[in-house]
N, C-alpha and C positions, 0 to 999 in steps of 0.2 A: 451463875458463876459469881462469887467476889475475890474483891484482891484487897488486902490488908497488911500494911509496911511489918516487915517483920522486927522490928526494934531494934536492928542493929544498922539498917540502911544498906543492908547485901539486896535479896532477891525479895519479892512480892511473896507472901504466902496467901494459897489461893482454896478457896473453900469449893468446896462443888453440894448442889442440892441433893437428894438420894431417892430414888423412889420406892414406897415401902417394899418389902421383901416379897412378897405374893407375886408382882410384879416382876421379878428375877426369876421367878420359876419355868421352864421350859417345858413345852407338854408334849406329852410321849405319843409316838405311833401308836397305833393300838394293834396294829401287824405284826410289827417286831419287835416292838415295846423300848426300842433304841428310843432318845431326845430326837426332837428336831428341833431346829432354831425358829423363831419364831418368827422372821421374816419368813419364810422357807411356808412356813404355815398360813402365813397370812398375804403371801402371793396364792398359795392355791384356793384361798378362800375367797381372793378377787378375781382368777379365774373363774372358779363356781359362778358368782354372783356374776359375772358378765358373760357367762353362759344362759345361767337363768335367763336374765333381763333378755338376753337376744331371741333366746325360745318365745318367750312371752308376746313380743314383739310382734314376731313371726305369727304366733297365732292371733294377736289382735289384728294382723292386717291382711291373715287369712278370711277371719270374720267381718270385714267391710265395717260400714257404717251399721247398716242393718243391724247386722247381729250383735252389736256392743254394748256389753252388759255394765250395769254400773261395777260389776262382782269383777268384773274382764280388767276396766280400768284401772280398778282398788289393789288389781294383784300386779299390773302394772307398775302402778306407781311403787308398791313397795316393792316388787323386784330391782326398779333403778334406786331406791333407796340403800337397799341391801348392797347395790354394788357403789352405793356414795361412800357409804358407811366402811366399805373394805377398802376402798381407795384411802379413805383418808387415813386407816389404819396403819395401810404401807406405806403411805407418808412421812407419819407418824413416826414407825417404827427405823425408816433412813435416816429421819431429822434426828434420831435420838442417836444411831449408830454413829451418824457424823461428829454427834457430840460427846461420846462418850472417843471416841477414834484422836477427837481436839484434847479434850481432858487425859488420857492416856497419854499423849506425847507431852503437855506440861509436866505431869506426873516425872515422866523419864528425864527431863533438864532439872527437873527440880533436885533429881535423887543424882543427877549428875555436880552439877552443882552442892550439891552435899558431900558427895567425895572429894570432888577439890576444896570443900572444905576441911575436912578429916586429912586428907596430905596435907594442907597447909599447916597443919595444927603436929600433926607427927613428926615433920620438918623442923616444926619450932621446939616441938619437944628435945627430938634426938640432937639439936644444938646446946639445948641448955644443959643437957646430957646427965639427965634425972634416969 
């Protein structure tokens, strides 16, 4: 977000960076066809990744040191990476949601300020009597 003076000494004009449109498309629930939120989908993916990691840890623990192969270790590392990526996605979506809430609040404040200015101008026009 950047702030720039509006040239009238009133409130600053705010600019927000936007993500490309393809990031705004909501994923679709394959069973019902209804859209679900990206955060809900990311949380579901995180739970699934954590469950897969836990299951892989249990499998490795049952194998013990003697039965552990490089493939088992690689799969565990891959499951850990998937869980970390899913957690990062949830964190990023939460951060973005907070940022968007802030941007909306600022936009609402700007709209209220513009309405006050418009009312002031209407009163002035009424005083002039045009």
